[in-house]
N, C-alpha and C positions, 0 to 999 in steps of 0.2 A: 715485520720481524722486529722483535724487541731485543734489548741487550741482555735481558734476564735469561733468555733461552737461545743459546747459540745454535747455529745451523749444524747439520750433520758434517758438512765440510769443515766448519770451524772446530767442532769437537775432534774430528780426525786430525786436523793440523795441531791442535793442542796436545794430543797424544803423541804425535810424531815429533813434536818439539822436545819431548823428554828422552826418547830413544827410538830406534828403528822398530817398526811393527810390520808384520806381514799383512797381506790383504785379509787373510782368514782371521787373524787376531783382531783387526779393526772391525770386521763384520761381527764378530762375537761380542766385542765391547760396545758397539754402537747400535746393535740390533734393537734394543729396547727403546731407542729414541726415534726410530723410523716411524713416521706418521703415515706416509703414503707408500704402498708396496712398490719396490723398485727404485725409490729415491736414494737409498743408501748405496745400492750398486752403482747408480749413476754418479753419485758424488765420489765414490772410490775410483770409478773409471776415469773421471776427470783428474783426480790427484795422481793416479798412476800414469796417465798420459803426460802430465807435467813433470814426472820424475820424483814426486814426493814419496811414492811407495815403490820400493825397489827390493825385490827379494834377495838379490845378490848382496846388497848392503846389509840386510838382516843377517844373512849367513856370516859375513865378514865381522859384523859387530859381535855376534855370539862367540865366534872363534877368538876374537881379540880379548873379550872379557873373560871367557871361561876356560880356554885351553890350558892356561898355566896351572889351574887348580883342579881340573876334572879330566877323567879318562874319556876315551873315544865313545864308549857305550853311553855314558851319561850325556855327552854333548849330542850324540845322535838322537837320543830320546828328547832332549830339549828342542832340537831343530824340528823333529817330526811333530812335536806338540804345537809348533807354530804354524802348522799346515803348509809347509813348504814342499816343493816338488821333490819326490824321492830321488830323481836323477841328480838334482842339484845338491842334495844332502850327501849322497854317495860320493860325488866328486869332491866336495869339501872335506869329507872325512878321510879320503885317500891319503892326503898329506899328513894327517894326524897320526896315522898308524906307525909311521917311521919314527916319530918322536915320543911314542908312548912310554918307553922305558925311561928316557931322560926326564920326562915330565913327572912320572910316578916317583922317580928317585928324588927329584926336587921337592915334591910334596911331602914325601916320607922324611926327608932330611929336615925340613922345616918343622914338622910336627914331632918327630922322635929323635933323629940324629944318631942313635946308637943301635947296634944289632940287638935283637931280642935275646934276653938272658934265659928264658924258659919258654915252654910251650904256650902258656897262658898269655904271655906278653906278645909272642909271635902271632897268636890268634887275634889278639886285640889290634895289632898293627895291620894284619891282613883284612880284618873287617873294616877298618878305617879306609884303606885304599879301595876295597871292593865297593863301599858305599859311594865312593867318588867316581865309580865307573871304569876303573882300570881293569885290564885283561888279567885273568887268573895266573897265567904263566909269568907275566911281568911282575905281578904281586909276589909270587914265590921267589923270583930272583932278587927282587929289591929287599924283601924281608930277610932273606937268607944272607944278605950282605955281599952278594956277587955283583960287582960293579959293571962288568962287561956283558955283552950280549952273547 
């Protein structure tokens, strides 16, 4: 083994040192470096057994980084894209539903701050919030300027 070519485990640890990755993400990123069939799965099994790969930490990391800026639908899509268990994703998103309005209002306030003056402005504000994955009803309430639920 030379220093020029790190092992699969070394590559995985290098990726994990930057941010949390799910097992599926690591499989996808490291698949091209696998020389013997099954060696990647074995390396990831060892890392998972030692606690380096933890899907709950991946979920918490995404929620911590993205919840303040994105709606529940966009976060759900991001978590599903990481190949996480659907039950774990559903459980994590249950808590986000309650704060959807407050988060949308904060994002809207930071970007726009004032109620739309005409239909074109309102449509632009709605598209902005929709692109970030917020619920349509929440978007209508926020853009209309109604602060309460």
